[in-house]
A tleap script that builds the chain and sets N, CA, C and O, in Angstrom:
source leaprc.protein.ff14SB
mol = sequence {
  NGLN VAL GLN LEU LYS GLU SER GLY GLY GLY
  LEU VAL GLN ALA GLY GLY SER LEU SER LEU
  SER CYS ALA ALA THR GLY ASP LEU LEU VAL
  ARG TYR HIE MET SER TRP PHE ARG GLN ALA
  PRO GLY LYS GLY ARG GLU LEU VAL ALA SER
  MET ARG TRP ASN GLY GLU ARG THR MET TYR
  GLY ASP SER VAL LYS GLY ARG PHE THR ILE
  SER ARG ASP ASN THR LYS ASN MET VAL TYR
  LEU HIE MET THR ASN MET LYS PRO GLU ASP
  THR ALA VAL TYR TYR CYS ASN ALA GLU LYS
  VAL ASN VAL SER TYR SER ALA TRP GLY GLN
  GLY THR GLN VAL THR VAL SER CSER
}
set mol.1.N position { 120.940 199.800 70.668 }
set mol.1.CA position { 120.879 198.622 71.508 }
set mol.1.C position { 119.604 198.670 72.340 }
set mol.1.O position { 118.908 199.684 72.391 }
set mol.2.N position { 119.319 197.551 72.985 }
set mol.2.CA position { 118.048 197.435 73.698 }
set mol.2.C position { 118.071 198.223 74.997 }
set mol.2.O position { 119.095 198.309 75.674 }
set mol.3.N position { 116.938 198.788 75.325 }
set mol.3.CA position { 116.711 199.395 76.634 }
set mol.3.C position { 115.565 198.632 77.298 }
set mol.3.O position { 114.616 198.206 76.638 }
set mol.4.N position { 115.675 198.467 78.627 }
set mol.4.CA position { 114.723 197.651 79.362 }
set mol.4.C position { 114.067 198.457 80.468 }
set mol.4.O position { 114.707 199.295 81.104 }
set mol.5.N position { 112.790 198.199 80.693 }
set mol.5.CA position { 112.080 198.869 81.784 }
set mol.5.C position { 111.156 197.876 82.462 }
set mol.5.O position { 110.250 197.324 81.839 }
set mol.6.N position { 111.399 197.656 83.751 }
set mol.6.CA position { 110.592 196.749 84.531 }
set mol.6.C position { 109.376 197.471 85.118 }
set mol.6.O position { 109.402 198.684 85.327 }
set mol.7.N position { 108.325 196.716 85.376 }
set mol.7.CA position { 107.140 197.237 86.046 }
set mol.7.C position { 106.443 196.095 86.762 }
set mol.7.O position { 106.717 194.922 86.508 }
set mol.8.N position { 105.536 196.456 87.662 }
set mol.8.CA position { 104.735 195.450 88.345 }
set mol.8.C position { 105.141 195.152 89.767 }
set mol.8.O position { 104.482 194.368 90.450 }
set mol.9.N position { 106.223 195.770 90.228 }
set mol.9.CA position { 106.638 195.537 91.601 }
set mol.9.C position { 105.660 196.138 92.593 }
set mol.9.O position { 104.795 196.935 92.229 }
set mol.10.N position { 105.807 195.744 93.849 }
set mol.10.CA position { 104.935 196.275 94.883 }
set mol.10.C position { 105.006 195.461 96.147 }
set mol.10.O position { 105.944 194.694 96.363 }
set mol.11.N position { 104.001 195.637 96.979 }
set mol.11.CA position { 103.918 194.953 98.262 }
set mol.11.C position { 102.906 193.815 98.162 }
set mol.11.O position { 101.794 193.999 97.666 }
set mol.12.N position { 103.298 192.656 98.632 }
set mol.12.CA position { 102.408 191.493 98.605 }
set mol.12.C position { 102.590 190.720 99.903 }
set mol.12.O position { 103.676 190.708 100.482 }
set mol.13.N position { 101.530 190.082 100.353 }
set mol.13.CA position { 101.627 189.273 101.572 }
set mol.13.C position { 102.241 187.914 101.262 }
set mol.13.O position { 102.147 187.416 100.140 }
set mol.14.N position { 102.858 187.336 102.251 }
set mol.14.CA position { 103.410 185.988 102.090 }
set mol.14.C position { 102.314 185.036 101.634 }
set mol.14.O position { 101.189 185.070 102.133 }
set mol.15.N position { 102.666 184.194 100.684 }
set mol.15.CA position { 101.706 183.274 100.102 }
set mol.15.C position { 100.998 183.827 98.889 }
set mol.15.O position { 100.314 183.091 98.178 }
set mol.16.N position { 101.153 185.107 98.643 }
set mol.16.CA position { 100.490 185.756 97.525 }
set mol.16.C position { 101.275 185.648 96.232 }
set mol.16.O position { 102.328 185.014 96.166 }
set mol.17.N position { 100.731 186.290 95.202 }
set mol.17.CA position { 101.326 186.250 93.865 }
set mol.17.C position { 101.526 187.651 93.327 }
set mol.17.O position { 100.843 188.596 93.719 }
set mol.18.N position { 102.474 187.758 92.425 }
set mol.18.CA position { 102.775 189.036 91.791 }
set mol.18.C position { 103.406 188.745 90.442 }
set mol.18.O position { 104.155 187.779 90.294 }
set mol.19.N position { 103.102 189.580 89.462 }
set mol.19.CA position { 103.705 189.413 88.141 }
set mol.19.C position { 104.477 190.658 87.755 }
set mol.19.O position { 103.984 191.778 87.890 }
set mol.20.N position { 105.681 190.454 87.278 }
set mol.20.CA position { 106.529 191.529 86.793 }
set mol.20.C position { 106.568 191.503 85.271 }
set mol.20.O position { 106.456 190.449 84.646 }
set mol.21.N position { 106.728 192.683 84.696 }
set mol.21.CA position { 106.884 192.801 83.256 }
set mol.21.C position { 108.162 193.546 82.940 }
set mol.21.O position { 108.615 194.386 83.718 }
set mol.22.N position { 108.735 193.235 81.802 }
set mol.22.CA position { 109.924 193.927 81.315 }
set mol.22.C position { 109.679 194.283 79.861 }
set mol.22.O position { 109.541 193.408 79.006 }
set mol.23.N position { 109.628 195.569 79.596 }
set mol.23.CA position { 109.404 196.049 78.241 }
set mol.23.C position { 110.729 196.431 77.601 }
set mol.23.O position { 111.533 197.150 78.195 }
set mol.24.N position { 110.947 195.949 76.400 }
set mol.24.CA position { 112.182 196.227 75.670 }
set mol.24.C position { 111.906 197.172 74.523 }
set mol.24.O position { 110.921 197.025 73.800 }
set mol.25.N position { 112.783 198.141 74.367 }
set mol.25.CA position { 112.719 199.071 73.241 }
set mol.25.C position { 114.099 199.206 72.617 }
set mol.25.O position { 115.105 198.886 73.251 }
set mol.26.N position { 114.150 199.668 71.404 }
set mol.26.CA position { 115.421 199.946 70.754 }
set mol.26.C position { 115.982 198.811 69.930 }
set mol.26.O position { 116.884 199.026 69.119 }
set mol.27.N position { 115.474 197.611 70.116 }
set mol.27.CA position { 115.943 196.461 69.362 }
set mol.27.C position { 114.909 195.359 69.506 }
set mol.27.O position { 114.023 195.430 70.358 }
set mol.28.N position { 115.029 194.344 68.670 }
set mol.28.CA position { 114.108 193.209 68.736 }
set mol.28.C position { 114.526 192.256 69.841 }
set mol.28.O position { 115.676 191.822 69.908 }
set mol.29.N position { 113.578 191.941 70.700 }
set mol.29.CA position { 113.886 191.086 71.837 }
set mol.29.C position { 114.299 189.685 71.406 }
set mol.29.O position { 114.983 188.987 72.154 }
set mol.30.N position { 113.900 189.270 70.232 }
set mol.30.CA position { 114.235 187.938 69.744 }
set mol.30.C position { 115.748 187.775 69.573 }
set mol.30.O position { 116.238 186.653 69.443 }
set mol.31.N position { 116.474 188.865 69.574 }
set mol.31.CA position { 117.933 188.821 69.433 }
set mol.31.C position { 118.640 188.619 70.778 }
set mol.31.O position { 119.869 188.648 70.845 }
set mol.32.N position { 117.867 188.417 71.841 }
set mol.32.CA position { 118.445 188.369 73.179 }
set mol.32.C position { 117.958 187.172 73.991 }
set mol.32.O position { 116.792 186.783 73.925 }
set mol.33.N position { 118.888 186.601 74.760 }
set mol.33.CA position { 118.505 185.728 75.861 }
set mol.33.C position { 118.093 186.649 76.997 }
set mol.33.O position { 118.713 187.692 77.206 }
set mol.34.N position { 117.040 186.271 77.742 }
set mol.34.CA position { 116.509 187.146 78.771 }
set mol.34.C position { 116.554 186.487 80.141 }
set mol.34.O position { 116.367 185.278 80.273 }
set mol.35.N position { 116.803 187.297 81.146 }
set mol.35.CA position { 116.868 186.789 82.512 }
set mol.35.C position { 116.261 187.790 83.481 }
set mol.35.O position { 116.155 188.984 83.200 }
set mol.36.N position { 115.870 187.263 84.625 }
set mol.36.CA position { 115.494 188.076 85.773 }
set mol.36.C position { 116.511 187.809 86.879 }
set mol.36.O position { 116.850 186.661 87.164 }
set mol.37.N position { 116.982 188.872 87.488 }
set mol.37.CA position { 117.861 188.800 88.641 }
set mol.37.C position { 117.184 189.555 89.787 }
set mol.37.O position { 116.234 190.311 89.579 }
set mol.38.N position { 117.686 189.336 90.978 }
set mol.38.CA position { 117.203 190.128 92.108 }
set mol.38.C position { 118.361 190.407 93.058 }
set mol.38.O position { 119.352 189.679 93.104 }
set mol.39.N position { 118.198 191.483 93.810 }
set mol.39.CA position { 119.214 191.851 94.788 }
set mol.39.C position { 118.522 192.320 96.052 }
set mol.39.O position { 117.808 193.322 96.049 }
set mol.40.N position { 118.740 191.591 97.123 }
set mol.40.CA position { 118.195 191.945 98.424 }
set mol.40.C position { 119.179 192.863 99.143 }
set mol.40.O position { 120.366 192.864 98.814 }
set mol.41.N position { 118.715 193.638 100.111 }
set mol.41.CA position { 119.609 194.554 100.837 }
set mol.41.C position { 120.788 193.810 101.446 }
set mol.41.O position { 120.614 192.810 102.143 }
set mol.42.N position { 121.979 194.304 101.176 }
set mol.42.CA position { 123.179 193.718 101.750 }
set mol.42.C position { 123.650 192.436 101.093 }
set mol.42.O position { 124.583 191.791 101.571 }
set mol.43.N position { 123.005 192.066 99.996 }
set mol.43.CA position { 123.378 190.820 99.309 }
set mol.43.C position { 123.746 191.099 97.863 }
set mol.43.O position { 123.461 192.170 97.328 }
set mol.44.N position { 124.384 190.116 97.240 }
set mol.44.CA position { 124.751 190.248 95.845 }
set mol.44.C position { 123.570 189.975 94.924 }
set mol.44.O position { 122.510 189.524 95.357 }
set mol.45.N position { 123.781 190.260 93.644 }
set mol.45.CA position { 122.719 190.035 92.670 }
set mol.45.C position { 122.612 188.534 92.388 }
set mol.45.O position { 123.619 187.855 92.192 }
set mol.46.N position { 121.393 188.036 92.373 }
set mol.46.CA position { 121.122 186.608 92.267 }
set mol.46.C position { 120.281 186.322 91.032 }
set mol.46.O position { 119.307 187.025 90.761 }
set mol.47.N position { 120.662 185.274 90.273 }
set mol.47.CA position { 119.855 184.864 89.131 }
set mol.47.C position { 118.554 184.233 89.619 }
set mol.47.O position { 118.564 183.324 90.450 }
set mol.48.N position { 117.438 184.725 89.093 }
set mol.48.CA position { 116.132 184.182 89.441 }
set mol.48.C position { 115.661 183.214 88.365 }
set mol.48.O position { 115.265 182.087 88.663 }
set mol.49.N position { 115.706 183.661 87.107 }
set mol.49.CA position { 115.211 182.823 86.010 }
set mol.49.C position { 115.807 183.324 84.706 }
set mol.49.O position { 116.139 184.503 84.575 }
set mol.50.N position { 115.942 182.420 83.739 }
set mol.50.CA position { 116.449 182.824 82.440 }
set mol.50.C position { 115.773 182.004 81.359 }
set mol.50.O position { 115.270 180.906 81.598 }
set mol.51.N position { 115.779 182.572 80.160 }
set mol.51.CA position { 115.149 181.909 79.017 }
set mol.51.C position { 115.890 182.310 77.759 }
set mol.51.O position { 116.182 183.488 77.554 }
set mol.52.N position { 116.194 181.344 76.922 }
set mol.52.CA position { 116.900 181.630 75.693 }
set mol.52.C position { 116.006 182.406 74.717 }
set mol.52.O position { 114.794 182.508 74.907 }
set mol.53.N position { 116.634 182.948 73.671 }
set mol.53.CA position { 115.943 183.847 72.737 }
set mol.53.C position { 114.697 183.228 72.138 }
set mol.53.O position { 113.732 183.933 71.844 }
set mol.54.N position { 114.707 181.904 71.953 }
set mol.54.CA position { 113.588 181.229 71.295 }
set mol.54.C position { 112.612 180.606 72.293 }
set mol.54.O position { 111.736 179.831 71.909 }
set mol.55.N position { 112.763 180.940 73.551 }
set mol.55.CA position { 111.842 180.427 74.560 }
set mol.55.C position { 112.212 179.077 75.123 }
set mol.55.O position { 111.499 178.539 75.971 }
set mol.56.N position { 113.309 178.527 74.668 }
set mol.56.CA position { 113.728 177.213 75.143 }
set mol.56.C position { 114.691 177.337 76.314 }
set mol.56.O position { 115.166 178.423 76.644 }
set mol.57.N position { 114.962 176.204 76.925 }
set mol.57.CA position { 115.984 176.067 77.955 }
set mol.57.C position { 115.831 177.099 79.076 }
set mol.57.O position { 116.724 177.909 79.326 }
set mol.58.N position { 114.680 177.046 79.737 }
set mol.58.CA position { 114.497 177.924 80.886 }
set mol.58.C position { 115.269 177.377 82.087 }
set mol.58.O position { 115.423 176.165 82.239 }
set mol.59.N position { 115.747 178.277 82.929 }
set mol.59.CA position { 116.482 177.904 84.135 }
set mol.59.C position { 115.969 178.751 85.296 }
set mol.59.O position { 115.577 179.905 85.116 }
set mol.60.N position { 115.978 178.160 86.482 }
set mol.60.CA position { 115.507 178.855 87.667 }
set mol.60.C position { 116.495 178.697 88.808 }
set mol.60.O position { 117.159 177.668 88.934 }
set mol.61.N position { 116.584 179.730 89.638 }
set mol.61.CA position { 117.357 179.606 90.854 }
set mol.61.C position { 116.691 178.599 91.786 }
set mol.61.O position { 115.469 178.446 91.773 }
set mol.62.N position { 117.486 177.922 92.584 }
set mol.62.CA position { 116.950 176.879 93.460 }
set mol.62.C position { 115.876 177.417 94.393 }
set mol.62.O position { 114.921 176.709 94.710 }
set mol.63.N position { 116.018 178.641 94.830 }
set mol.63.CA position { 115.090 179.187 95.816 }
set mol.63.C position { 113.719 179.525 95.241 }
set mol.63.O position { 112.775 179.765 95.994 }
set mol.64.N position { 113.599 179.546 93.905 }
set mol.64.CA position { 112.317 179.927 93.311 }
set mol.64.C position { 111.710 178.818 92.468 }
set mol.64.O position { 110.601 178.970 91.955 }
set mol.65.N position { 112.414 177.713 92.318 }
set mol.65.CA position { 111.905 176.609 91.489 }
set mol.65.C position { 110.541 176.157 91.991 }
set mol.65.O position { 110.327 175.961 93.188 }
set mol.66.N position { 109.633 175.998 91.049 }
set mol.66.CA position { 108.292 175.553 91.389 }
set mol.66.C position { 107.358 176.673 91.808 }
set mol.66.O position { 106.156 176.457 91.962 }
set mol.67.N position { 107.905 177.872 91.993 }
set mol.67.CA position { 107.069 179.015 92.425 }
set mol.67.C position { 107.033 180.138 91.400 }
set mol.67.O position { 106.019 180.820 91.252 }
set mol.68.N position { 108.138 180.329 90.694 }
set mol.68.CA position { 108.242 181.416 89.729 }
set mol.68.C position { 108.256 180.847 88.311 }
set mol.68.O position { 108.730 179.735 88.078 }
set mol.69.N position { 107.728 181.631 87.372 }
set mol.69.CA position { 107.710 181.232 85.970 }
set mol.69.C position { 108.112 182.412 85.099 }
set mol.69.O position { 107.528 183.492 85.186 }
set mol.70.N position { 109.112 182.192 84.261 }
set mol.70.CA position { 109.522 183.203 83.299 }
set mol.70.C position { 108.845 182.907 81.966 }
set mol.70.O position { 108.683 181.750 81.580 }
set mol.71.N position { 108.455 183.964 81.273 }
set mol.71.CA position { 107.881 183.799 79.946 }
set mol.71.C position { 108.244 185.024 79.111 }
set mol.71.O position { 108.677 186.049 79.638 }
set mol.72.N position { 108.062 184.896 77.817 }
set mol.72.CA position { 108.370 186.010 76.928 }
set mol.72.C position { 107.423 186.010 75.758 }
set mol.72.O position { 106.901 184.970 75.358 }
set mol.73.N position { 107.206 187.190 75.214 }
set mol.73.CA position { 106.419 187.349 74.001 }
set mol.73.C position { 107.255 188.207 73.066 }
set mol.73.O position { 107.257 189.434 73.164 }
set mol.74.N position { 107.956 187.554 72.169 }
set mol.74.CA position { 108.856 188.283 71.261 }
set mol.74.C position { 108.090 189.192 70.310 }
set mol.74.O position { 108.642 190.176 69.818 }
set mol.75.N position { 106.843 188.879 70.048 }
set mol.75.CA position { 106.054 189.732 69.157 }
set mol.75.C position { 105.711 191.064 69.817 }
set mol.75.O position { 105.473 192.061 69.136 }
set mol.76.N position { 105.689 191.070 71.148 }
set mol.76.CA position { 105.399 192.298 71.899 }
set mol.76.C position { 106.644 192.892 72.538 }
set mol.76.O position { 106.579 193.930 73.195 }
set mol.77.N position { 107.786 192.224 72.341 }
set mol.77.CA position { 109.030 192.694 72.969 }
set mol.77.C position { 108.902 192.770 74.488 }
set mol.77.O position { 109.323 193.744 75.111 }
set mol.78.N position { 108.313 191.725 75.073 }
set mol.78.CA position { 108.048 191.712 76.506 }
set mol.78.C position { 108.561 190.423 77.140 }
set mol.78.O position { 108.565 189.359 76.520 }
set mol.79.N position { 108.990 190.549 78.385 }
set mol.79.CA position { 109.357 189.400 79.199 }
set mol.79.C position { 108.606 189.528 80.520 }
set mol.79.O position { 108.373 190.631 81.013 }
set mol.80.N position { 108.235 188.393 81.078 }
set mol.80.CA position { 107.425 188.399 82.281 }
set mol.80.C position { 108.030 187.471 83.329 }
set mol.80.O position { 108.756 186.526 83.018 }
set mol.81.N position { 107.703 187.776 84.579 }
set mol.81.CA position { 108.037 186.875 85.680 }
set mol.81.C position { 106.808 186.769 86.561 }
set mol.81.O position { 106.390 187.743 87.188 }
set mol.82.N position { 106.232 185.571 86.600 }
set mol.82.CA position { 105.060 185.333 87.425 }
set mol.82.C position { 105.506 184.637 88.700 }
set mol.82.O position { 106.101 183.559 88.658 }
set mol.83.N position { 105.218 185.255 89.822 }
set mol.83.CA position { 105.689 184.766 91.106 }
set mol.83.C position { 104.497 184.323 91.954 }
set mol.83.O position { 103.536 185.073 92.122 }
set mol.84.N position { 104.562 183.128 92.476 }
set mol.84.CA position { 103.487 182.607 93.320 }
set mol.84.C position { 104.061 182.110 94.644 }
set mol.84.O position { 105.272 181.949 94.793 }
set mol.85.N position { 103.164 181.872 95.601 }
set mol.85.CA position { 103.563 181.386 96.922 }
set mol.85.C position { 104.780 182.154 97.431 }
set mol.85.O position { 105.790 181.572 97.828 }
set mol.86.N position { 104.655 183.441 97.407 }
set mol.86.CA position { 105.803 184.280 97.718 }
set mol.86.C position { 106.154 184.245 99.197 }
set mol.86.O position { 105.301 184.036 100.059 }
set mol.87.N position { 107.446 184.456 99.462 }
set mol.87.CA position { 107.984 184.394 100.817 }
set mol.87.C position { 108.681 185.708 101.157 }
set mol.87.O position { 109.123 186.427 100.261 }
set mol.88.N position { 108.782 186.021 102.438 }
set mol.88.CA position { 109.487 187.267 102.810 }
set mol.88.C position { 110.907 187.327 102.233 }
set mol.88.O position { 111.404 188.411 101.927 }
set mol.89.N position { 111.549 186.186 102.086 }
set mol.89.CA position { 112.907 186.186 101.539 }
set mol.89.C position { 112.942 186.480 100.042 }
set mol.89.O position { 114.026 186.598 99.471 }
set mol.90.N position { 111.798 186.602 99.399 }
set mol.90.CA position { 111.751 187.039 98.004 }
set mol.90.C position { 111.840 188.562 97.895 }
set mol.90.O position { 111.936 189.101 96.792 }
set mol.91.N position { 111.810 189.244 99.017 }
set mol.91.CA position { 111.921 190.698 99.017 }
set mol.91.C position { 113.257 191.124 98.426 }
set mol.91.O position { 114.315 190.704 98.893 }
set mol.92.N position { 113.201 191.958 97.399 }
set mol.92.CA position { 114.411 192.378 96.700 }
set mol.92.C position { 114.031 193.369 95.605 }
set mol.92.O position { 112.854 193.582 95.312 }
set mol.93.N position { 115.051 193.962 95.017 }
set mol.93.CA position { 114.858 194.693 93.767 }
set mol.93.C position { 115.072 193.692 92.635 }
set mol.93.O position { 116.087 192.996 92.585 }
set mol.94.N position { 114.111 193.634 91.742 }
set mol.94.CA position { 114.152 192.680 90.635 }
set mol.94.C position { 114.564 193.415 89.361 }
set mol.94.O position { 114.032 194.474 89.027 }
set mol.95.N position { 115.531 192.816 88.660 }
set mol.95.CA position { 116.086 193.418 87.464 }
set mol.95.C position { 115.880 192.511 86.254 }
set mol.95.O position { 115.984 191.288 86.343 }
set mol.96.N position { 115.592 193.129 85.156 }
set mol.96.CA position { 115.505 192.439 83.871 }
set mol.96.C position { 116.862 192.585 83.176 }
set mol.96.O position { 117.467 193.657 83.197 }
set mol.97.N position { 117.328 191.500 82.563 }
set mol.97.CA position { 118.617 191.507 81.866 }
set mol.97.C position { 118.471 190.913 80.479 }
set mol.97.O position { 117.794 189.903 80.286 }
set mol.98.N position { 119.111 191.553 79.522 }
set mol.98.CA position { 119.132 191.050 78.141 }
set mol.98.C position { 120.563 190.786 77.729 }
set mol.98.O position { 121.424 191.654 77.869 }
set mol.99.N position { 120.820 189.610 77.227 }
set mol.99.CA position { 122.149 189.226 76.744 }
set mol.99.C position { 122.030 188.914 75.256 }
set mol.99.O position { 121.324 187.986 74.860 }
set mol.100.N position { 122.726 189.698 74.439 }
set mol.100.CA position { 122.552 189.545 73.005 }
set mol.100.C position { 123.162 188.231 72.522 }
set mol.100.O position { 124.257 187.851 72.936 }
set mol.101.N position { 122.451 187.558 71.658 }
set mol.101.CA position { 122.882 186.266 71.150 }
set mol.101.C position { 124.144 186.424 70.311 }
set mol.101.O position { 124.180 187.223 69.376 }
set mol.102.N position { 125.188 185.653 70.653 }
set mol.102.CA position { 126.446 185.620 69.907 }
set mol.102.C position { 127.182 186.945 69.862 }
set mol.102.O position { 128.077 187.128 69.036 }
set mol.103.N position { 126.825 187.859 70.726 }
set mol.103.CA position { 127.494 189.163 70.799 }
set mol.103.C position { 127.757 189.473 72.266 }
set mol.103.O position { 126.915 189.214 73.127 }
set mol.104.N position { 128.922 190.023 72.540 }
set mol.104.CA position { 129.243 190.355 73.925 }
set mol.104.C position { 128.593 191.676 74.297 }
set mol.104.O position { 129.245 192.721 74.302 }
set mol.105.N position { 127.315 191.623 74.605 }
set mol.105.CA position { 126.577 192.822 74.995 }
set mol.105.C position { 125.465 192.416 75.932 }
set mol.105.O position { 124.758 191.438 75.691 }
set mol.106.N position { 125.313 193.180 77.011 }
set mol.106.CA position { 124.291 192.904 78.009 }
set mol.106.C position { 123.694 194.224 78.467 }
set mol.106.O position { 124.400 195.224 78.598 }
set mol.107.N position { 122.401 194.222 78.706 }
set mol.107.CA position { 121.714 195.425 79.162 }
set mol.107.C position { 120.874 195.104 80.387 }
set mol.107.O position { 120.388 193.985 80.551 }
set mol.108.N position { 120.711 196.110 81.248 }
set mol.108.CA position { 119.937 195.960 82.473 }
set mol.108.C position { 118.843 197.019 82.536 }
set mol.108.O position { 119.009 198.135 82.044 }
set mol.109.N position { 117.727 196.649 83.150 }
set mol.109.CA position { 116.714 197.633 83.485 }
set mol.109.C position { 117.085 198.341 84.778 }
set mol.109.O position { 118.113 198.049 85.391 }
set mol.110.N position { 116.234 199.274 85.181 }
set mol.110.CA position { 116.536 200.059 86.377 }
set mol.110.C position { 116.079 199.350 87.655 }
set mol.110.O position { 116.438 199.765 88.757 }
set mol.111.N position { 115.292 198.289 87.509 }
set mol.111.CA position { 114.853 197.509 88.655 }
set mol.111.C position { 113.489 197.927 89.169 }
set mol.111.O position { 113.065 199.069 88.994 }
set mol.112.N position { 112.813 196.988 89.802 }
set mol.112.CA position { 111.522 197.256 90.435 }
set mol.112.C position { 111.499 196.569 91.797 }
set mol.112.O position { 111.908 195.415 91.926 }
set mol.113.N position { 111.025 197.276 92.797 }
set mol.113.CA position { 111.042 196.763 94.156 }
set mol.113.C position { 109.878 195.813 94.402 }
set mol.113.O position { 108.728 196.114 94.082 }
set mol.114.N position { 110.200 194.663 94.977 }
set mol.114.CA position { 109.189 193.704 95.418 }
set mol.114.C position { 109.380 193.481 96.915 }
set mol.114.O position { 110.473 193.144 97.370 }
set mol.115.N position { 108.318 193.670 97.662 }
set mol.115.CA position { 108.366 193.483 99.107 }
set mol.115.C position { 107.288 192.495 99.525 }
set mol.115.O position { 106.110 192.667 99.210 }
set mol.116.N position { 107.712 191.453 100.242 }
set mol.116.CA position { 106.778 190.427 100.711 }
set mol.116.C position { 106.685 190.525 102.222 }
set mol.116.O position { 107.681 190.359 102.926 }
set mol.117.N position { 105.492 190.795 102.713 }
set mol.117.CA position { 105.300 190.933 104.157 }
set mol.117.C position { 104.884 189.597 104.762 }
set mol.117.O position { 104.190 188.794 104.138 }
set mol.118.N position { 105.328 189.389 105.990 }
set mol.118.CA position { 105.024 188.110 106.656 }
set mol.118.C position { 103.717 188.180 107.422 }
set mol.118.O position { 103.310 187.196 108.039 }
savepdb mol mol.pdb
quit
């Protein structure tokens, strides 16, 4: 089954941009719908963005619409999250999630910390 590893987290000032990457190994990413979630301290895990296996039907959480963009490159087994106009409330651990198409199986990465300073 697929294993996921996020990278690209770090510290950014409010108004700045940051891009996250999620590398998949162990299976073909084209077999999975992909999502980014985040979890801030003391809060539950929140859906940030999702994209179906074929790149269609992207969805975004209300708090990031117009600022964040999810993309994928199935040929490289990679998923990306490009974040712009970042806000302190975007501070969280960001997780990559893979949901296998037509199969009840989901995998998570270990997460990457994103901190936005005001």
